MIDREN-982776 format. One record per residue: residue in three letters; x, y, z of N, C-alpha, C, O in turn. Coordinates in pm, whole numbers, padded with zeros to 5 digits, always signed. Each point is the difference from the previous one (the first is absolute). Layout:
<recs>
AlaXYZXYZXYZXYZ...
</recs>
This chain:
<recs>
Met-01146-01196-01660+00087+00114+00017+00106+00001-00109+00039-00105-00052Gln+00007+00223+00019+00095+00014-00108+00139-00044+00043+00035+00008+00118Asp+00045-00055-00216+00138-00038+00028+00083+00119+00042+00106-00017+00061Ser-00150+00140-00093+00076+00120+00032-00003+00031+00150+00075+00087+00045Leu-00158-00154+00031-00005+00025+00143+00129-00047+00066+00057-00102-00037Ser-00013+00178+00135+00116-00042+00076-00036-00122+00084-00118-00026+00026Arg+00219-00048+00018-00023-00113+00088-00071+00045+00127-00091-00067+00047Asp+00132+00183+00008-00062+00051+00122-00148+00032-00020-00083-00037+00083Ala+00050+00104-00194-00141+00030-00027-00080-00127-00018-00111-00012+00051Arg+00167-00083-00122-00071-00125-00028-00029-00076+00130-00113-00045+00020Ile+00213+00031+00068-00022-00079+00122-00091+00075+00097-00080-00062+00069Ala+00091+00195-00062-00088+00077+00089-00145-00012-00046-00090-00020+00082Leu+00067+00032-00212-00136-00016-00053-00049-00143+00020-00115-00021+00039Asp+00201-00076-00066-00042-00140+00017-00038-00030+00145-00094-00075+00025Leu+00167+00133+00070-00036-00019+00140-00138+00060+00028-00084-00064+00064Ala+00060+00186-00112-00131+00063+00020-00111-00080-00067-00113-00005+00050Leu+00144-00058-00163-00102-00073-00076-00028-00139+00054-00075-00076-00062Thr+00134+00041+00176-00041-00125+00064-00136+00015+00066-00059-00098+00046Val+00008+00222-00042-00140+00027+00035-00067+00029-00133+00042+00091-00072Arg-00145-00167+00039-00061+00013-00133-00149-00031+00005-00051-00051+00100His-00016+00082-00209-00142-00034-00016-00011-00151-00013+00079-00062-00071Asp-00177+00002+00139-00011-00146-00003-00085-00054-00114-00017-00121-00013Gly-00038+00210-00072-00083-00044-00112-00147-00015+00037-00083-00029-00087His+00049+00048+00214-00138-00017+00045-00049+00120+00080-00095-00012+00077Gly+00158+00127-00095-00044+00120+00071+00071+00024+00131-00030+00098+00069Gly+00124-00185-00032+00073+00016+00125+00148+00020-00024+00045+00021-00113Val+00030-00028+00220+00144+00020-00005+00069-00130+00040-00037-00063+00099Ala+00137+00023-00175+00079-00119+00029+00138+00044+00048+00049+00107-00035Asp+00011-00191+00115+00132+00026+00054+00088-00121-00030-00029-00111+00046Asp+00135+00131-00121+00090-00109-00035+00092-00039+00115+00068-00102-00006Leu-00065+00183+00111+00091-00024+00112-00077-00030+00128+00017+00069+00100Thr-00100-00172-00103-00079-00034+00118+00070-00100+00090-00036-00016+00116Asp+00137-00053-00169+00071-00099+00080+00145-00011-00050+00032+00052-00107Pro+00055-00118+00183+00140-00011-00043+00015-00064-00139+00091+00036-00074Ala-00177-00129+00040+00008-00063-00132-00023+00103-00111+00066-00006-00104Gly-00157+00098+00125-00025+00105-00099+00120+00091-00018+00034+00036-00112Leu+00031+00000+00223+00120+00082-00009+00113-00077-00068+00073+00055-00082Thr-00059-00182+00115+00103-00083-00063-00021-00003-00151+00095+00018-00076Thr-00219-00041+00032-00031-00002-00143+00032+00133-00065+00059+00004-00109Trp-00097+00106+00175+00024+00133-00056+00149+00027-00015+00044+00047-00105Val+00035-00075+00208+00145+00025-00007+00062-00085-00110+00084+00048-00076Arg-00123-00174+00068+00058-00088-00102-00037+00045-00141+00073-00029-00095Ala-00183+00099+00080-00040+00054-00131+00077+00127-00034-00013+00053-00111His+00092-00003+00205+00081+00121-00019+00147-00033+00028+00054+00040+00102Pro+00009-00114-00193+00135-00049+00027+00104+00110+00019+00106-00025+00058Asp-00133+00147-00105+00097+00109+00020-00019+00071+00133+00075+00093+00030Thr-00173-00135+00049-00029+00068+00126+00109-00025+00103+00055+00094+00057Val-00024-00218-00033+00102-00037+00097+00087-00110-00061-00047-00076-00085Pro+00173+00068+00128+00083-00111-00048-00063-00133+00040-00057-00013+00108Asp+00067-00083-00194-00053-00134+00025-00150+00001+00028-00049-00075+00084Ala-00024+00161-00157-00145+00008+00019-00066-00136-00024-00102-00031+00062Ala+00158-00049-00151-00059-00130-00030+00000-00092+00122-00082-00093+00007Ala+00171+00118+00086+00007-00084+00120-00067+00065+00121-00002-00057+00109Tyr-00053+00177-00129-00060+00074+00112-00123-00071+00054-00084-00049-00076Thr+00073+00043+00208-00120-00052+00066-00037+00097+00111+00079+00023+00092Ala-00197+00034-00100-00046+00098+00099-00046-00068+00127-00042-00116-00001Asp+00049+00190+00110-00059-00043+00126-00099+00107+00045-00015+00103-00067Ala-00051-00126+00179-00104+00093+00047+00058+00138+00030-00066+00101-00025Glu+00188-00096+00077+00062+00129+00032+00027+00081-00127-00027+00120-00004Ala+00079-00185-00099+00026+00069-00127-00131+00048-00062-00007+00110-00053Leu-00097-00194+00060-00129+00039-00054-00053+00125+00068-00044+00093-00068Thr+00049-00088+00199-00047+00118+00074+00080+00123-00039-00058+00106-00023Ala+00190-00120+00015+00085+00114-00035-00031+00052-00140-00007+00122-00021Val-00011-00211-00076-00028+00042-00137-00139+00062-00010-00019+00098-00072Arg-00079-00154+00141-00135+00058-00001-00001+00140+00062-00068+00090-00050Glu+00143-00071+00158+00010+00132+00061+00068+00099-00093-00039+00116-00010Leu+00143-00163-00058+00067+00085-00098-00094+00035-00114-00004+00114-00045Arg-00071-00213-00004-00094+00026-00110-00102+00106+00040-00034+00086-00082Ala-00016-00090+00204-00095+00101+00047+00063+00139-00006-00066+00096-00037Ala+00193-00087+00074+00069+00129-00006+00017+00046-00145-00023+00116-00032Val+00062-00208-00055+00019+00033-00141-00131+00047-00062-00003+00101-00071Arg-00105-00171+00098-00130+00039-00058-00046+00135+00057-00062+00078-00072Ala+00092-00049+00198-00034+00131+00057+00079+00110-00069-00053+00108-00027Leu+00178-00135-00002+00082+00100-00069-00037+00011-00147+00012+00108-00059Phe-00056-00217-00002-00054+00009-00136-00124+00089+00000-00018+00081-00091Ala-00067-00095+00192-00120+00084+00009+00040+00147+00010-00064+00086-00060Arg+00169-00058+00136+00047+00138+00008+00053+00046-00135-00024+00114-00040Ala+00095-00202-00030+00061+00037-00128-00104+00034-00106+00028+00081-00089Val-00147-00140+00094-00101+00025-00103-00088+00121+00032-00086+00037-00080Arg+00104+00025+00197-00079+00118+00034+00015+00107-00107+00109+00011-00056Pro-00208+00065+00026-00129+00012+00067-00103-00104-00042-00114+00004+00046Ala+00153-00098-00132-00094-00107-00038-00025-00091+00120+00076+00001+00097Glu-00182-00078-00105-00036-00092+00107+00096-00119+00002+00053-00039-00104Pro-00030-00020+00223+00083-00121+00007-00079-00119-00051-00118+00010-00033Ser+00185-00123+00028-00068-00125-00034-00114-00023+00098+00016+00024+00120Pro-00133-00069-00169-00111-00026+00091+00031-00107+00105-00064-00004+00105Ala+00162-00081-00132+00037-00103+00099+00062+00063+00124-00004-00058+00108Asp+00061+00177-00124+00071+00065+00109-00074+00118+00061+00028+00039+00114Ala-00122+00017-00185-00058+00130+00036-00044+00008+00146+00018+00105+00063Ala-00075-00211-00009-00054+00005+00137+00101-00042+00105-00029+00008+00120Arg+00148-00053-00161+00092-00052+00100+00146+00035-00029+00089-00082+00023Leu-00066+00201-00073+00137+00042-00028+00075+00032+00129-00054+00060+00092Leu+00180-00101-00088+00086+00042+00110+00022+00150-00011+00004+00053-00110Pro+00009+00016+00221+00042+00141-00007+00137+00008-00068+00085-00086+00021Val-00064+00189-00100+00125+00013-00077+00124-00006+00089+00094-00071-00035Pro-00090+00142+00149+00122-00011+00083+00028-00144+00046+00115-00042+00004Glu-00220-00033+00029+00019-00140+00040+00047-00084-00118+00087-00086+00015Ala-00144+00110-00133+00042-00074-00119+00146+00029-00033+00075-00091-00033Leu-00035+00218+00041+00139+00036-00027+00094-00066+00101+00105-00052-00037Ala-00142+00056+00164+00085-00059+00104+00013-00151-00022+00109-00055+00016Arg-00219-00010-00051+00003-00145-00023+00086-00034-00121+00079-00094+00004Leu-00093+00171-00112+00079-00025-00121+00149+00022+00026+00082-00083-00037Asn-00049+00193+00102+00141+00030+00026+00063-00099+00096+00116-00037-00016Ala-00192-00007+00116+00053-00100+00094+00027-00132-00071+00101-00065+00024Ala-00191+00026-00112+00020-00124-00075+00119+00011-00094+00078-00094-00014Ala-00062+00209-00050+00111+00020-00093+00135-00005+00071+00100-00036-00062Ala-00096+00071+00190+00126+00004+00075+00039-00135+00059+00108-00011+00058Arg-00191-00089-00071+00028-00128+00066+00128-00068-00048+00070-00062+00080Thr-00041+00073-00207+00122-00063-00052+00070+00101-00090-00050+00032-00108Pro+00165+00018+00150+00072+00093-00088+00042-00069-00129+00044-00115+00001Thr-00058+00185-00110+00043-00055-00129+00092+00100-00070+00005+00118+00035Val+00066-00169-00132+00086+00084-00083-00032-00029-00145-00042-00110-00034Pro+00061+00210-00054-00022-00025-00142+00117-00082-00055+00116+00024+00032Val-00149-00122-00116+00101-00085-00063-00029-00001-00150-00113-00027-00041Leu+00214+00055-00038-00017+00002-00145+00031-00138-00057+00104-00058+00030His-00195+00006-00112+00019-00125-00073+00003+00035-00148-00083+00076-00049Trp+00182-00133-00023+00012+00033-00141+00045-00123-00077+00119-00016-00027Pro-00215-00073-00008+00035-00119-00078+00050+00038-00138-00032+00108-00050Asp+00110-00195-00012+00054+00026-00133-00109+00023-00104+00019+00077-00094Asp-00131-00144+00109-00104+00004-00103-00121+00087+00037-00107-00016-00057Ala+00124+00108+00153-00114+00082+00043+00048+00136+00048+00119+00023+00021Asp-00214+00066-00005+00031+00132+00054+00029-00011+00149-00041-00096+00065Pro+00111+00195-00012+00025-00003+00143-00130+00016+00078-00094+00066-00046Ala+00089-00127+00162-00119+00008+00084+00042+00023+00144+00099-00056+00048Leu-00175+00140+00020+00026+00030+00139-00089-00086+00087-00121-00008-00022His+00179-00058+00121-00074-00078+00098+00044+00046+00138+00109+00055+00016Arg-00194-00077+00081+00035+00032+00137+00036-00131+00071-00067-00101-00017Gln+00172+00106+00094+00048-00119+00070+00014+00032+00148+00047+00107+00037Ala-00088-00201+00047+00012+00020+00144+00146+00010+00040+00086-00071-00052Val-00059+00161+00147+00136+00015+00050+00039-00123+00081+00113-00048-00010His-00205-00003+00090+00027-00116+00085-00104-00107-00027-00117+00017+00037Gly+00155-00126-00099-00091-00112-00019-00111+00030-00097+00008+00090-00084Asp-00115-00170+00096-00114+00013-00090-00086+00119+00040-00019+00024+00119Pro-00033+00049-00216-00088+00112+00033-00134-00050+00052-00050-00104-00043Glu-00006+00178+00136-00133-00033+00050-00102+00042-00105+00013+00107-00060Leu-00112-00190+00036-00100+00025-00103-00066+00137+00016-00010+00075-00097Thr-00034-00042+00218-00070+00128+00017+00093+00117-00027-00044+00103-00051Ala+00173-00117+00083+00094+00108-00029+00013+00021-00150+00001+00113-00048Val+00010-00223-00026+00012+00009-00146-00124+00066-00059+00011+00089-00084Leu-00129-00134+00128-00125+00057-00051-00014+00146+00038-00042+00082-00081Ala+00076-00049+00205-00011+00139+00046+00095+00090-00076-00037+00111-00039Gln+00159-00157+00017+00096+00082-00074-00047+00023-00144+00019+00109-00054Ala-00081-00209-00006-00055+00018-00134-00113+00102+00002-00009+00084-00089Ala-00077-00091+00190-00111+00095+00010+00051+00142+00023-00052+00095-00058Val+00154-00080+00142+00060+00132+00024+00055+00056-00131-00026+00115-00034Ala+00101-00198-00038+00058+00046-00127-00109+00039-00099+00013+00100-00070Phe-00119-00179+00062-00110+00032-00091-00069+00129+00041-00022+00087-00084Leu-00012-00073+00212-00074+00119+00045+00083+00127-00013-00056+00110-00010Ala+00188-00122+00011+00087+00116-00017+00036+00027-00146+00070+00096-00031Ser-00118-00181-00059+00035+00013-00142-00106+00079-00077-00110+00020+00050Pro+00144+00025-00170-00099+00069-00084-00118-00090-00038-00109+00051-00030Asp+00127-00183+00030-00110-00092-00032-00119+00019+00093-00114-00024-00040Arg+00139+00067+00164-00109+00020+00096-00108+00094-00056-00118-00017+00031Gln+00157+00114-00111-00096+00096-00054-00098-00063-00098-00104+00059-00031Arg+00137-00177-00019-00090-00071-00091-00092-00098+00071-00085-00062-00063Leu+00100+00048+00195-00079-00095+00077-00146+00045+00006-00029+00117+00025Arg-00062-00211-00048-00144+00027+00006-00070-00116+00068+00049-00113+00001Ala-00165+00142+00058-00090-00104+00050-00104-00021-00110-00060+00096-00047Cys+00039-00220+00007-00097-00029-00105-00140+00036+00051-00037-00034+00112Arg-00039+00102-00195-00134+00047+00038-00111-00087-00057-00117+00035+00011Ala+00152-00147-00071-00104-00089-00054-00080-00061+00116+00054-00020+00108Pro-00181-00009-00132-00081-00062+00106+00067-00128+00052+00042-00085-00078Arg-00035+00073+00208+00051-00117+00071+00151-00019-00008+00051-00092+00063Cys+00022+00173-00137+00144-00018-00009+00067+00065+00121-00045+00104+00048Val+00150-00166+00002+00073+00051+00117+00149+00016-00030+00081+00014+00091Arg-00046-00016-00219+00140+00002-00040+00055+00141-00015-00073+00095-00028Tyr+00203-00084+00048+00077+00118-00037+00074-00034-00128+00029-00117-00026Phe+00002+00218-00055+00074-00024-00124+00079+00125-00035-00025+00108+00054Leu+00120-00123-00146+00075+00114-00051-00059+00039-00134-00010-00082-00091Lys-00030+00206+00080-00059+00052-00123+00107+00000-00109+00105+00062+00014Glu-00134-00133-00124+00098-00016-00108-00020+00101-00114+00093+00027-00076His-00212+00028+00064-00026+00099-00105-00105+00100+00052-00075-00033+00092Pro+00069+00153-00150-00084+00107+00055-00149-00034+00015-00066+00052+00089Arg+00013-00138-00174-00144-00028+00006-00034-00122+00084-00118-00034+00012Gln+00215-00032+00045-00025-00121+00079-00073+00036+00129+00046+00085+00077Glu-00159-00152-00053-00079+00024+00120-00010-00123+00089-00034+00011+00118Trp+00062-00130-00173-00020-00125+00074+00126-00084-00006+00088+00022-00082Cys-00083-00120+00173+00121-00083+00008+00010-00099-00117+00110-00033-00043Thr-00224-00015-00006-00002-00097-00110-00114+00032-00095-00094+00071+00038Pro+00099-00122-00160-00113+00019-00092-00131-00057+00055-00106+00058-00023Ser+00113-00169+00095-00124-00058+00053-00064+00094+00103-00122+00008+00008Cys+00203+00062+00070-00056+00099+00093-00062+00116-00077-00105+00052+00040Gly+00168-00011-00150-00058+00105-00083-00135-00042-00055-00094+00080-00001Asn+00084-00204-00045-00128-00050-00052-00106-00001+00110-00114+00040-00023Arg+00153-00086+00143-00095-00005+00111-00048+00141+00037-00118+00020+00029Ala+00209+00077-00030-00037+00138+00032-00094+00057-00105-00096+00069+00034Arg+00123-00096-00162-00088+00051-00107-00139-00063+00008-00100+00069-00019Val+00094-00199+00047-00129-00068+00014-00078+00059+00118-00120+00025-00010Ala+00189-00002+00121-00068+00057+00117-00052+00139-00030-00112+00034+00039Arg+00190+00049-00109-00047+00134-00037-00120-00008-00094-00095+00076+00014His+00101-00169-00109-00111-00017-00094-00128-00038+00076-00106+00058-00025His+00116-00153+00116-00118-00042+00077-00053+00115+00086-00121+00016+00017Glu+00213+00063+00038-00042+00113+00084-00075+00104-00084-00101+00054+00046Arg+00148-00026-00165-00066+00099-00087-00137-00049-00048-00092+00080-00018His+00078-00210-00003-00124-00053-00057-00092-00064+00102-00101-00062-00036Arg+00133+00076+00163-00085-00056+00103-00129+00080+00006+00001+00123+00000Lys-00112-00194+00004-00130+00068+00003-00026+00050+00142+00031-00068+00098Pro-00088+00188-00087-00034+00051+00132-00106-00089+00064-00091-00049-00067Ala+00103+00029+00196-00095-00087+00072-00131+00070+00023-00091-00059+00059
</recs>
C-alpha cells in the first residue's frame, strides 16, 4: 500500500486482509486464535498504545473477528456494482447488521483527537481514549468508519485475479489487481482460457 494512505485506511484494509489466499487455492485466516491476533496487533504499533505489550484473549479474538466480518461486508457494499471478494460472496452479513455491528464497536470507547507535533516532524493527529486504554475493537471500528466515510472509499476494489480474496485501493486508472503477481496470474488464466482446445 502507498504511504499516501491515511492511518485509518491502512488499518481498515489491513484488518480486511487478515483473510487472504493461502497459496494453494483456498483461503487463509490470520486470526484463527488469540496468538494470531496478538501477532497482528504487535505488527501494527500505531493501532493501540503499547501494542508491543498487547496480548489477545478469546474474547478479544471473537470481537475482532465479528468486526472484521462487518468491515468486509461493508467493503463488499463499497465496491458495488462490482462483485465482492470471493471469500465473502456466499456469507456476507446483511448491510444493516454490518452497520450496526461496526457502529456498536466504534462506540465502545470514546476517544478524542490529540495533536502531536515533534520538533523534527510534521504534526500528526492521533485518537486517544477519554478514559483509560482504548478497546482494540473500538479503535479498529473507528478507523473503518473514518475510511468508509472518506473519499478513499471510492478507490476500493475487490481483486478479480483467480483465487485472490483481497481488497485494495486503486492507485492508478488502469490498475485491475491488488499486486503485480495477481495481474500475472489473471493474464495467464485468460491466455489458457483463450487457447484451451474444445473437448
